[in-house]
Backbone as ProteinMPNN parsed JSONL, in Angstrom:
{"seq_chain_A": "XXXXXXXXXXXXXXXXXXXXXXXXXXXXXXXXXXXXXXXXXXXXXXXXXXXXXXXXXXXXXXXXXXXXXXX", "coords_chain_A": {"N_chain_A": [[-20.616, -10.008, 63.209], [-18.932, -8.312, 64.549], [-16.427, -9.409, 64.034], [-16.239, -8.953, 61.286], [-16.151, -6.152, 61.278], [-13.741, -5.68, 62.667], [-11.95, -6.912, 60.91], [-12.257, -5.313, 58.6], [-11.341, -2.884, 59.611], [-8.65, -3.449, 60.207], [-7.704, -4.12, 57.641], [-8.152, -1.682, 56.355], [-6.325, -0.021, 57.706], [-3.946, -1.287, 56.961], [-3.951, -0.942, 54.146], [-3.772, 1.83, 54.105], [-1.195, 2.284, 55.149], [0.3, 1.021, 53.138], [-0.327, 2.695, 50.982], [0.805, 5.106, 51.811], [3.498, 4.391, 51.805], [3.898, 3.992, 49.118], [4.055, 6.469, 48.065], [1.948, 8.16, 47.396], [0.737, 10.237, 49.165], [-1.212, 12.221, 49.24], [-3.597, 11.123, 48.163], [-3.925, 8.995, 49.95], [-4.333, 10.369, 52.348], [-6.756, 11.736, 51.912], [-8.543, 9.609, 51.429], [-8.256, 8.323, 53.853], [-9.46, 10.173, 55.496], [-12.081, 9.685, 55.055], [-12.873, 7.745, 56.768], [-14.336, 8.268, 59.175], [-16.685, 9.261, 58.063], [-17.577, 7.044, 56.63], [-18.109, 5.339, 58.741], [-20.277, 6.64, 59.952], [-22.118, 6.485, 57.846], [-22.462, 3.69, 57.662], [-23.58, 3.186, 60.167], [-25.964, 4.535, 59.831], [-27.082, 3.042, 57.768], [-27.226, 0.331, 58.721], [-27.967, 0.423, 61.45], [-29.933, 2.263, 61.591], [-29.435, 4.875, 62.468], [-29.762, 8.387, 63.042], [-28.684, 10.941, 60.829], [-27.159, 13.902, 61.411], [-27.14, 17.422, 60.498], [-24.465, 18.51, 60.514], [-22.924, 16.224, 60.232], [-23.709, 15.364, 57.706], [-22.763, 17.514, 56.225], [-19.984, 17.231, 56.648], [-19.495, 14.763, 55.4], [-20.199, 15.43, 52.779], [-18.258, 17.386, 52.202], [-15.94, 15.844, 52.33], [-16.388, 14.127, 50.172], [-16.365, 16.01, 48.11], [-13.7, 16.799, 48.275], [-12.415, 14.532, 47.32], [-13.23, 14.551, 44.661], [-12.056, 16.963, 43.815], [-9.326, 16.384, 44.106], [-8.964, 14.46, 42.18], [-9.046, 15.865, 39.833]], "CA_chain_A": [[-20.55, -8.634, 62.769], [-17.75, -7.717, 65.163], [-15.267, -9.915, 63.296], [-16.216, -8.227, 60.018], [-15.714, -4.788, 61.569], [-12.317, -5.731, 62.998], [-11.23, -7.227, 59.676], [-12.276, -4.129, 57.743], [-10.492, -1.879, 60.231], [-7.257, -3.853, 60.022], [-7.391, -3.979, 56.217], [-8.077, -0.251, 56.061], [-5.038, 0.47, 58.206], [-2.897, -1.873, 56.13], [-3.947, -0.257, 52.854], [-3.297, 3.201, 54.335], [0.262, 2.201, 55.266], [0.828, 0.72, 51.806], [-0.469, 3.886, 50.147], [1.801, 6.078, 52.251], [4.808, 3.919, 51.37], [4.025, 4.075, 47.665], [4.337, 7.843, 47.696], [0.754, 8.959, 47.122], [0.22, 10.666, 50.461], [-2.416, 13.031, 49.06], [-4.745, 10.219, 48.023], [-4.069, 8.252, 51.197], [-4.877, 11.261, 53.378], [-8.173, 11.99, 51.635], [-9.298, 8.383, 51.664], [-8.239, 8.094, 55.293], [-10.413, 11.085, 56.134], [-13.428, 9.148, 54.864], [-13.129, 6.702, 57.765], [-15.45, 8.651, 60.056], [-17.889, 9.356, 57.244], [-18.032, 5.683, 56.342], [-18.686, 4.817, 59.982], [-21.602, 7.259, 60.091], [-23.002, 5.925, 56.826], [-22.789, 2.317, 58.036], [-24.518, 3.254, 61.295], [-27.253, 4.935, 59.266], [-27.597, 1.958, 56.947], [-27.526, -0.9, 59.454], [-28.558, 0.658, 62.775], [-30.972, 3.295, 61.425], [-29.075, 6.082, 63.208], [-30.061, 9.645, 62.353], [-27.516, 11.716, 60.414], [-27.463, 15.325, 61.618], [-26.654, 18.315, 59.455], [-23.008, 18.638, 60.505], [-22.383, 14.981, 59.686], [-23.95, 15.417, 56.256], [-21.833, 18.495, 55.673], [-18.655, 16.633, 56.658], [-19.445, 13.737, 54.353], [-20.214, 16.125, 51.489], [-16.953, 18.028, 52.007], [-14.977, 14.785, 52.038], [-16.632, 13.689, 48.789], [-15.889, 17.091, 47.251], [-12.239, 16.741, 48.281], [-12.012, 13.435, 46.42], [-13.438, 15.024, 43.286], [-11.05, 17.991, 43.51], [-8.001, 15.772, 43.971], [-8.864, 13.696, 40.938], [-8.988, 16.771, 38.672]], "C_chain_A": [[-19.296, -7.948, 63.325], [-16.49, -8.146, 64.415], [-15.127, -9.197, 61.953], [-15.705, -6.803, 60.223], [-14.222, -4.747, 61.868], [-11.489, -5.993, 61.746], [-11.156, -6.018, 58.753], [-11.366, -3.041, 58.293], [-9.02, -2.199, 60.019], [-6.846, -3.707, 58.557], [-7.278, -2.512, 55.81], [-6.76, 0.348, 56.518], [-3.883, -0.043, 57.353], [-2.812, -1.16, 54.782], [-3.481, 1.188, 52.984], [-1.77, 3.212, 54.404], [0.89, 1.916, 53.904], [0.75, 1.932, 50.882], [0.567, 4.944, 50.518], [3.189, 5.671, 51.765], [4.987, 4.022, 49.86], [4.218, 5.5, 47.178], [3.133, 8.704, 47.41], [0.08, 9.374, 48.43], [-1.065, 11.481, 50.314], [-3.667, 12.158, 48.967], [-4.998, 9.455, 49.313], [-4.695, 9.108, 52.289], [-6.368, 11.517, 53.159], [-9.008, 10.746, 51.896], [-9.327, 8.022, 53.14], [-9.228, 8.987, 56.029], [-11.856, 10.602, 55.973], [-13.815, 8.115, 55.916], [-14.32, 7.058, 58.65], [-16.755, 8.775, 59.278], [-18.458, 7.986, 56.906], [-18.665, 5.049, 57.572], [-20.089, 5.363, 60.193], [-22.578, 6.665, 59.091], [-23.398, 4.483, 57.148], [-23.754, 2.271, 59.213], [-25.906, 3.648, 60.807], [-27.895, 3.764, 58.522], [-28.056, 0.756, 57.78], [-28.253, -0.677, 60.773], [-29.675, 1.692, 62.763], [-30.729, 4.519, 62.304], [-29.449, 7.3, 62.375], [-28.749, 10.347, 62.007], [-27.89, 13.189, 60.54], [-26.784, 16.16, 60.536], [-25.145, 18.432, 59.371], [-22.35, 17.377, 59.949], [-22.561, 14.943, 58.175], [-22.981, 16.38, 55.584], [-20.426, 17.924, 55.611], [-18.49, 15.584, 55.579], [-19.401, 14.394, 52.976], [-18.872, 16.786, 51.193], [-15.891, 16.988, 51.674], [-15.15, 14.283, 50.605], [-16.15, 14.741, 47.79], [-14.369, 17.085, 47.167], [-11.739, 15.645, 47.342], [-12.141, 13.885, 44.972], [-12.361, 16.032, 42.913], [-9.657, 17.411, 43.345], [-7.872, 15.031, 42.647], [-8.801, 14.582, 39.688], [-7.585, 17.089, 38.269]], "O_chain_A": [[-18.683, -7.114, 62.658], [-15.591, -7.336, 64.19], [-14.016, -8.872, 61.535], [-14.91, -6.308, 59.424], [-13.515, -3.87, 61.372], [-10.448, -5.368, 61.543], [-10.1, -5.732, 58.186], [-10.693, -2.35, 57.529], [-8.231, -1.314, 59.687], [-5.752, -3.221, 58.268], [-6.412, -2.146, 55.015], [-6.148, 1.136, 55.797], [-2.946, 0.701, 57.062], [-1.721, -0.813, 54.329], [-2.856, 1.718, 52.065], [-1.127, 4.058, 53.783], [1.908, 2.514, 53.557], [1.661, 2.169, 50.088], [1.136, 5.598, 49.644], [3.972, 6.526, 51.353], [6.115, 4.128, 49.377], [4.515, 5.718, 46.004], [3.293, 9.905, 47.195], [-1.015, 8.911, 48.75], [-1.925, 11.427, 51.193], [-4.674, 12.432, 49.621], [-6.145, 9.283, 49.724], [-5.506, 8.615, 53.073], [-7.149, 11.513, 54.11], [-10.066, 10.826, 52.519], [-10.316, 7.473, 53.626], [-9.77, 8.601, 57.064], [-12.749, 11.066, 56.682], [-14.958, 7.66, 55.95], [-15.214, 6.235, 58.849], [-17.818, 8.426, 59.792], [-19.674, 7.794, 56.896], [-19.642, 4.309, 57.461], [-20.993, 4.619, 60.574], [-23.725, 6.374, 59.431], [-24.546, 4.095, 56.93], [-24.643, 1.42, 59.258], [-26.91, 3.147, 61.314], [-29.098, 3.529, 58.634], [-29.147, 0.229, 57.565], [-29.072, -1.504, 61.173], [-30.289, 1.967, 63.794], [-31.668, 5.125, 62.819], [-29.45, 7.244, 61.145], [-27.811, 10.346, 62.805], [-28.808, 13.669, 59.875], [-25.963, 15.661, 59.765], [-24.59, 18.453, 58.272], [-21.329, 17.46, 59.267], [-21.655, 14.532, 57.451], [-22.447, 16.095, 54.512], [-19.735, 18.115, 54.61], [-17.453, 15.526, 54.917], [-18.649, 13.959, 52.104], [-18.4, 16.749, 50.057], [-15.034, 17.227, 50.824], [-14.165, 14.042, 49.906], [-15.593, 14.402, 46.746], [-13.807, 17.339, 46.102], [-10.741, 15.83, 46.646], [-11.258, 13.627, 44.154], [-11.808, 15.968, 41.814], [-8.881, 17.899, 42.524], [-6.79, 14.981, 42.062], [-8.528, 14.083, 38.596], [-7.371, 17.835, 37.313]]}, "name": "protein", "num_of_chains": 1, "seq": "XXXXXXXXXXXXXXXXXXXXXXXXXXXXXXXXXXXXXXXXXXXXXXXXXXXXXXXXXXXXXXXXXXXXXXX"}
């Protein structure tokens, strides 16, 4: 499980750098902001962690930002 986490983290960083170099900084910044939300969601899914209200609000705002950027 640790190897999978490390691999995903390295790939995420690599794709972020590639996105920044391609010129789409707006998309890269929004998707990069989802990193903490994805971590919370994975902890909820696999470790049965509780998601508090502020975490839910942050995830919802990040999802809303993605929708607004795509318009």
